[in-house]
N, C-alpha and C positions, 0 to 999 in steps of 0.2 A: 345338583343340590349338595352332594357330598363335598364337592370342591369348594362351594360357597361357605359351607360350615367350617371347613378347614381354614379358609381365609379369615373368617371372623375370629376363630380361636387364635390364629397367629397374631392378628391385629390386637386382640385383647391381651395376649401375652406380652407383646411389645410395649403396649401402653403401661402395663403393670411394671415391667422392667424399667421403663423410663421414670415412673413415679418413685420406685425404690432407689434409683440412681440419684435422683434429685434430693430425696430425703437424706441419703447418705452424704451427699455433697454439702447439704445445709448443716448437718451435724459436724462436719469436718471444718467448717468455717469458710469454705470456698465460695459459698453463696449466702448473702445476708438474709436471715429469716426475720421479717418485720411483722409484729403482731398488729392487729387492727387498732388497738389503743395507741400504739406507738405511731401509727400512721396519722391518727387524729392529732396527737401532740405535735408531730412535725408540721402538720398543716397549720395548726394554730400558731406555732412558733414562726412560721413563714409569714403569716399575716401580721404578727406583731412586729417583726423586723421591717416589713414593708411599710407599716404605719409609722415606725420610728424614722425610717429614711425619708418619708414624705414630710414628717414634721420638721426634720432638720433642714430640709430644703426651704420650707415655708419660713423658717426663722430667718434665713438670710435675706428674705424680701422685706424685713422690717427695717424702717429707718429710725435709728436711735437719735434722740434729740439732745442728749447731754449725759453727764456722769452723775446723775442725782443719787445721793446717798439714801434717801428715804422714799424715792419714787422711781418706779421702773417704767415710766411712760415711754411708749414707742411712737413711731411716726403714724400719720393718718392711715387708718384702716377701718372703715365703717362696717364692713361685712361681718367679720367674726364668724363666718359660717363654718370654717374648718374647726375652730375650737368648740363650737356648739356641738359638732358631731362627736368630738372627743368627750365632751361633757355628758352626752347621753350614755356613753359606755362606762362612765366613772362609777366607782363604788358608792353604794347607798350610804356608806359611812361618812361621805363628804358633807360639809355643812354649807348649804346654799346661802349666798348673799341676798338674793331676792326672795320675796315671799312674805306671807303673813306670820306673825309671831305671837306666842302666848306669854311672852315676858312682859311684865307690867312696869310702869314707871316707878312704883314703890320698890320693886326688886332692884332696879337700877340705883335708886337712892340708897338702899340698904347695902348694896355692894360697895359703894363709895365709902359709906360710914364705917364698914368693917375694915377698911384699909388703914384706918387710924390717921389718915391725913386730914388736914384742916382745909375746908373749902375756901378758896381765895375770893371771898365776897367783895372785898374792897376793889379788887382789880376787875372782876367780871360784872359787878353791878353797873358800871359805866357802859357796859355793852348790852345791858338788858337782862342779866341773869344774876340777881342778888342772892340766890340760894341754890343749893344743890337740887332742891325739888324743882325749881324753875328751869334750871339747866337740863335736867333729865326730861322734863316735859317738852322742851324745845327739841331735844334729840328725837323723842318719840314722834312728835308731830311732823318734823321735816323728813325723817326717814320713811314714815308711813306714807307721806304724800308722794314720794318717788318710788314706792314699792320695795324699798330696802328694809331688811330686818333691823329694827331699832337697836337690838342688843349688839349687832355686828359693828355698827358705826360707833356706838357708845363705848364698847369695850376696846375697840381699836384706839379711840382717843385716850382712854385710860393708860393703855400700853405706851402710846407715843409720848404722852406728857408726864408720865410718872404720877398718875392720879392728880393732874392739874398742878403739879409742882414745877414743871418745866426744868430748866437747868441746861438745855442744849442751845443750839444756834437761834431758835425761834424764842420769842418772848411772849408772855401771856397777853400783853396788850395788842398783839397782832390778831388775836381771835382765830389763830390757825391751830386747830386741835389734832392735826394728823401729819404734820411735817410736809405739807404740800409745797413743793418748790425748793425745799432745803437741799443743798448739794455738798454740805460739809465746808470745812475751812472758814467757818464764821458766816456763811451765806444764810440769812435769816428766813428766806422763803417768802411766800405770799402773805399779804395782810388783808384784813377784811373790816368792813365798817362797824360791825357789831357781832355779838355772839351768834345770833340766828343766821346771819349771812355766812359766817365761818363754818357753822355746822352744815348748812345746806351745800356749801362748796365741797365739803368732805363727802357728804352723802351722794352728790352727783358724780364725784370722782369714783366712788365705789360702784355706782350704777354703770358707769362707762366700762369698768373692768368686767362687770358681771353679765351684761346683756347688750343686744343691739337695739333694744327698745328706746324710743326717744324720751327725752326728759319731759316731765309733767309741768315743771315750773320753769321760769326764765333762768337761763344758764348764768350762774355766778362763778363757776369753776373755770378760771382762765386756762387751765391745762386740759380741759375736757376733750378738745379736738385732737390732742396728741396721743390719747390712749387707744390702744388697739382694742376695739370693742369685742366684748365677750371672751377676752383672753383669760379671765379668771372668774368663772361663775361660782366657784366655791372659795370659802375663806382660806382653806389650806393652800390654794393656788396663788394667794396674794404674795407669797414669798417667791422670789425669782428662782431660788435654788430648788424649789419643789414644784414649780410650774412646768408642765410638759413642754412649753415652748421657750422657757427660759426668760419670760417676761414677768412683770408683777410690780406690786407697790414698793417693796423694799428688798434689799439684798441680803439682809441678815438671815442666817440659817434658822429654819423652822418658824419664820415670822408668822405665817398664817396659822400654823399648828399651836403656837403660843396663845394666839387670840382665841382659838377654839377651846383651849384648856381653861382660859380665864372665863369664858362664857359658861363652861361647865360648872366652875366654882360659883359663879353668880347664881346659877339656877339651883345649885345644891344648898346655897346659903352658907358655904364654907368660907374659911379665911382666904384672903387674896394672896 
């Protein structure tokens, strides 16, 4: 019994000595001392890097169809499952393209009127929209029919056309309100039979970027099949520079963020 006690005392002493040695080494910098919080941060950072590397690999699988200036369409990809997974983890501050809206037609009308621009009634009446009220009503109807938030499509059109004043490669007679198909260097982009068809094409193009859900109406967007589905579920991601996969509607910096800021001003009733 006495011998066993001595052995236990010796073992305890050796263990204590080992602990003291390790602590001393840690203080001297020979052994890295990692706190539990630092471990968690390192783990999270590893996951983030892994996610980024995976995203970069997936980007190389996209087939680019052209050098569009105002459209970031990519090759056929109907699944969009990878981007939907990313979307789930996105910040709540992001503005969804799809969903119900509490913005009214009158708010849309008021937003245009506050811009100080004159509604081009003569040009758009031939396409079925003789007033800004009718124009906004069509946007509301077609966007709602496809499940797209009306204010998103409408404000995007205001940004793309300079509040229906145009001046770029596309002309107002094309009823193309979002630069679909424009590639720069004078290429005018797509044309549509009337205002409603042009608006629906834009709405369907937005839906293609936002979700994998099928269209509710007959497809009038000739470029629908080229969009990588669900690549931009949020307005902010419509800009290629801000999109996690580098795809999107337009190449301009902060393109989607500019639209969100305009929506905010419309909601607040402030100047454009």
